[in-house]
C-alpha positions as CSV (number, residue, x, y, z in Angstrom):
1,M,-25.8,-1.4,31.5
2,F,-24.6,-2.4,28.0
3,L,-28.1,-3.2,26.8
4,F,-29.3,0.2,28.2
5,L,-26.5,2.1,26.4
6,L,-27.3,0.1,23.2
7,S,-31.0,0.9,23.3
8,E,-30.3,4.6,24.1
9,S,-27.9,4.8,21.1
10,F,-30.5,3.3,18.7
11,N,-33.2,5.4,20.1
12,S,-31.1,8.5,19.6
13,L,-30.4,7.5,16.0
14,F,-34.0,7.0,15.2
15,R,-35.1,10.2,17.0
16,A,-32.9,12.4,14.7
17,K,-33.2,10.5,11.4
18,F,-32.0,13.4,9.2
19,A,-29.0,14.1,11.4
20,T,-28.2,10.4,11.5
21,L,-28.4,10.1,7.7
22,I,-26.0,13.1,7.3
23,T,-23.6,11.6,9.8
24,I,-23.7,8.2,8.1
25,V,-23.1,9.7,4.7
26,T,-20.2,11.9,6.0
27,T,-18.7,9.0,7.9
28,S,-18.9,6.8,4.9
29,I,-17.1,9.4,2.8
30,A,-14.5,9.6,5.6
31,I,-14.0,5.8,5.7
32,F,-13.8,5.7,1.9
33,F,-11.0,8.3,2.0
34,V,-9.0,6.4,4.6
35,S,-9.6,3.1,2.8
36,L,-8.5,4.7,-0.5
37,S,-5.3,5.9,1.1
38,I,-4.5,2.4,2.4
39,F,-5.3,1.0,-1.1
40,L,-3.0,3.5,-2.7
41,V,-0.2,2.8,-0.3
42,L,-0.5,-1.0,-0.9
43,L,-0.7,-0.3,-4.7
44,S,2.5,1.8,-4.5
45,H,4.3,-1.1,-2.7
46,Q,3.1,-3.5,-5.4
47,L,4.3,-1.2,-8.3
48,D,7.6,-0.6,-6.4
49,T,8.2,-4.4,-6.2
50,K,7.2,-5.0,-9.8
51,V,9.4,-2.3,-11.3
52,K,12.4,-3.3,-9.2
53,N,11.9,-6.9,-10.2
54,R,12.4,-5.9,-13.8
55,I,15.9,-4.4,-13.1
56,Q,18.6,-6.8,-14.2
57,V,22.4,-6.9,-14.3
58,N,24.3,-8.7,-17.1
59,V,27.7,-10.2,-16.1
60,F,29.9,-11.4,-19.0
61,L,32.4,-14.1,-18.3
62,A,35.9,-14.8,-19.7
63,D,36.1,-17.6,-22.3
64,S,38.9,-19.2,-20.4
65,L,36.7,-20.3,-17.5
66,S,35.9,-23.9,-17.0
67,K,32.5,-25.2,-15.9
68,A,33.7,-25.7,-12.4
69,Q,35.0,-22.1,-12.3
70,I,31.8,-20.8,-13.7
71,N,29.8,-22.6,-11.0
72,D,32.2,-21.3,-8.3
73,L,31.8,-17.7,-9.7
74,R,28.0,-18.1,-9.7
75,N,27.9,-19.3,-6.1
76,N,30.2,-16.4,-5.1
77,I,27.8,-13.8,-6.8
78,M,24.7,-15.5,-5.4
79,S,26.1,-15.2,-1.8
80,D,25.6,-11.4,-2.0
81,S,22.5,-10.3,0.0
82,L,21.3,-8.1,-2.9
83,V,21.1,-10.9,-5.5
84,K,17.7,-12.7,-5.8
85,S,18.4,-15.1,-8.6
86,I,21.0,-15.8,-11.4
87,R,20.3,-17.2,-14.8
88,M,23.2,-18.5,-16.9
89,I,23.1,-17.8,-20.7
90,S,25.4,-20.2,-22.5
91,K,27.3,-19.3,-25.7
92,E,24.7,-21.2,-27.8
93,E,21.8,-19.5,-26.1
94,A,23.5,-16.1,-26.5
95,K,23.8,-16.9,-30.3
96,Q,20.1,-17.7,-30.6
97,I,19.2,-14.5,-28.8
98,F,21.4,-12.5,-31.1
99,I,19.8,-14.1,-34.2
100,S,16.3,-13.5,-32.9
101,R,17.0,-9.8,-32.2
102,T,19.1,-8.9,-35.3
103,G,17.9,-11.5,-37.8
104,K,21.5,-12.1,-38.7
105,D,23.5,-15.4,-38.3
106,F,27.2,-14.9,-38.1
107,S,27.9,-18.7,-38.4
108,S,28.6,-18.3,-42.2
109,I,31.2,-15.7,-41.5
110,L,32.8,-16.9,-38.3
111,S,33.7,-20.5,-37.4
112,V,33.8,-19.7,-33.7
113,N,31.0,-18.3,-31.6
114,P,32.5,-15.0,-30.2
115,L,29.6,-14.4,-27.7
116,P,30.6,-15.0,-24.1
117,V,28.9,-17.0,-21.4
118,S,26.9,-14.6,-19.2
119,F,24.9,-14.3,-16.0
120,V,21.6,-12.4,-15.8
121,L,21.1,-11.2,-12.2
122,K,17.8,-10.3,-10.7
123,L,18.0,-8.2,-7.5
124,K,15.9,-8.3,-4.4
125,P,13.4,-5.3,-4.5
126,K,13.5,-4.6,-0.8
127,N,15.4,-1.4,0.0
128,L,17.0,-1.5,-3.5
129,T,18.8,1.7,-4.4
130,S,21.0,2.9,-7.2
131,R,23.9,3.2,-4.8
132,K,23.6,-0.5,-3.8
133,I,23.5,-1.5,-7.4
134,E,26.6,0.5,-8.2
135,K,28.4,-1.1,-5.3
136,L,27.4,-4.6,-6.3
137,T,28.5,-4.1,-10.0
138,E,31.9,-2.6,-8.9
139,K,32.4,-5.6,-6.6
140,I,31.6,-8.1,-9.4
141,K,33.8,-6.3,-11.9
142,K,36.8,-6.8,-9.7
143,T,36.1,-10.6,-9.5
144,N,38.5,-12.9,-11.4
145,G,36.9,-14.3,-14.5
146,V,34.5,-11.5,-15.1
147,D,35.0,-9.5,-18.3
148,D,32.3,-6.9,-17.9
149,V,29.2,-6.0,-16.0
150,V,26.4,-4.1,-17.9
151,Y,23.1,-2.7,-16.8
152,D,20.9,0.2,-18.1
153,Y,22.2,2.8,-15.6
154,R,20.1,5.8,-16.8
155,L,16.9,3.8,-17.0
156,T,17.5,2.2,-13.6
157,I,18.2,5.6,-12.0
158,K,15.0,7.0,-13.6
159,L,12.9,4.1,-12.4
160,L,14.1,4.3,-8.8
161,Y,13.6,8.1,-8.8
162,Y,10.1,7.9,-10.1
163,I,9.2,5.1,-7.6
164,K,10.5,7.1,-4.7
165,S,8.7,10.3,-5.9
166,F,5.4,8.4,-6.5
167,R,5.5,6.7,-3.1
168,L,6.2,10.1,-1.4
169,F,3.2,11.6,-3.2
170,I,1.0,8.7,-2.1
171,Y,2.1,9.0,1.5
172,I,1.5,12.8,1.6
173,G,-1.9,12.3,-0.2
174,S,-2.9,9.5,2.2
175,L,-2.1,11.7,5.3
176,I,-4.2,14.5,3.8
177,L,-7.1,12.1,3.2
178,V,-6.9,10.8,6.8
179,L,-6.9,14.3,8.3
180,I,-9.8,15.3,6.1
181,S,-11.7,12.2,7.2
182,L,-11.1,12.9,10.9
183,Y,-12.3,16.4,10.4
184,L,-15.4,15.4,8.5
185,V,-16.4,12.9,11.3
186,Y,-15.6,15.4,14.1
187,S,-17.4,18.4,12.5
188,T,-20.5,16.3,11.7
189,N,-20.7,14.9,15.2
190,R,-20.1,18.3,16.7
191,L,-23.1,19.7,14.7
192,A,-25.3,16.8,15.8
193,L,-24.3,17.5,19.5
194,N,-25.0,21.2,19.1
195,S,-28.5,20.5,18.0
196,K,-29.1,18.6,21.3
197,L,-27.5,21.0,23.7
198,E,-30.9,21.9,25.3
199,L,-31.6,18.3,26.0
200,Y,-28.2,17.8,27.7
201,E,-28.6,21.0,29.8
202,T,-31.9,19.5,31.0
203,M,-30.2,16.2,31.9
204,K,-27.6,18.1,33.9
205,L,-30.3,19.9,35.9
206,V,-31.9,16.6,37.0
207,G,-28.5,15.3,38.2
208,T,-27.5,13.0,35.4
209,K,-24.0,11.6,35.6
210,L,-21.5,12.7,32.9
211,S,-20.9,9.1,31.9
212,T,-24.7,8.7,31.3
213,I,-24.5,11.5,28.7
214,K,-21.3,10.6,27.1
215,L,-21.4,6.8,26.8
216,P,-24.5,6.7,24.5
217,L,-22.8,9.2,22.3
218,L,-19.7,7.1,22.1
219,F,-21.9,4.0,21.3
220,N,-23.6,6.2,18.7
221,G,-20.3,6.8,17.0
222,I,-19.4,3.1,17.0
223,I,-22.8,2.1,15.5
224,I,-22.6,4.8,12.9
225,G,-19.0,3.7,12.1
226,I,-20.1,0.1,11.6
227,I,-23.1,1.0,9.4
228,S,-20.9,3.4,7.4
229,A,-18.2,0.8,7.1
230,I,-20.6,-1.8,5.6
231,I,-21.8,0.8,3.1
232,T,-18.2,1.7,2.2
233,A,-17.1,-1.9,1.9
234,G,-19.9,-2.6,-0.6
235,V,-18.9,0.4,-2.7
236,F,-15.2,-0.4,-2.4
237,M,-15.7,-4.0,-3.5
238,I,-17.6,-2.9,-6.6
239,I,-14.8,-0.5,-7.5
240,I,-12.1,-3.1,-6.9
241,D,-13.9,-5.7,-9.1
242,F,-14.4,-3.0,-11.8
243,L,-10.7,-2.2,-11.7
244,K,-9.8,-5.9,-11.9
245,D,-12.0,-6.3,-15.0
246,I,-9.9,-3.5,-16.6
247,Y,-6.5,-4.7,-15.3
248,S,-6.5,-8.4,-14.4
249,K,-3.1,-8.3,-12.8
250,L,-4.2,-6.0,-10.0
251,N,-3.9,-8.1,-6.8
252,V,-4.2,-5.4,-4.1
253,L,-6.6,-6.6,-1.3
254,N,-7.4,-9.8,-3.1
255,N,-9.0,-11.3,0.1
256,K,-12.4,-9.6,0.4
257,L,-12.7,-10.8,4.0
258,D,-9.5,-9.0,4.9
259,M,-10.7,-5.9,3.1
260,L,-14.0,-6.0,5.0
261,V,-12.2,-6.4,8.4
262,I,-9.9,-3.4,7.6
263,I,-12.8,-1.2,6.5
264,L,-14.9,-2.2,9.5
265,A,-11.9,-1.5,11.9
266,I,-11.5,2.0,10.2
267,G,-15.3,2.7,10.6
268,I,-15.3,1.8,14.3
269,L,-12.1,3.8,14.9
270,L,-13.3,6.9,13.0
271,G,-16.8,6.7,14.7
272,L,-15.2,6.3,18.2
273,L,-12.6,9.1,17.6
274,G,-15.2,11.5,16.1
275,S,-17.5,10.9,19.1
276,Y,-14.7,11.1,21.6
277,F,-13.3,14.4,20.4
278,S,-16.7,16.0,19.8
279,T,-17.8,15.1,23.4
280,R,-14.7,16.3,25.1
281,R,-16.2,19.7,25.8
282,I,-19.3,18.2,27.5
283,S,-19.2,18.7,31.2
284,L,-21.6,18.9,34.2
285,K,-21.2,22.6,34.3
286,I,-24.6,24.3,33.7
287,K,-24.6,27.1,31.2
């Protein structure tokens, strides 16, 4: 049965070469749209993580704290679920940073280093919001031994807002691309079926089962989906490699085998869905 369906599907493809070519091209475009939407969603997640990883909070400590108290304070802050890492900047390191940024050495004027010991906090990017950062900074400010907590509030708010807006735009755009893809596959398959209505009516007259008419069409969709997916995968890999030549840090879909499997799955799914929806109206009723 399987071999019969397979042979019928291939025979059908070769009998209508022009219609098959149009369907493959259309399905390839549809798969490309869906693959592009997945790529953009993954890219938005990558950008989201990279931008949030750059957000840092500076915690300035009181001069009166001993080393043991500084370690205790560090452990206390690190226990917060929002904190990813803490880097301590000693008074001497703070002095070197000041000199490198301003070009001025206050050692000739002051005998004591006035710069405090500080912590630089990196935050976990997952579910990071401005409200969570505010709550964390307020909590740290109330901790004994902390003089001040500083972070670029305006820049952080802007970054988080732009990330949220960008991801929303990507999700809406991806949904539109998927809907366009489904419509392209459906309408192309529907046109191909309409061109063979006379053949199907003849098959009904001789008592052909509905499954005998529909199953080869479903197999057709899967085969076209696989062929289109292979074409799309080749095009997509060329584009990804080209983008990586321009921007070497791009690491979305690094594994080409994973990308091929994803695109192949999209091709089979689109081909099957397009064939299924376009054959729903086929019945044994003779017109």
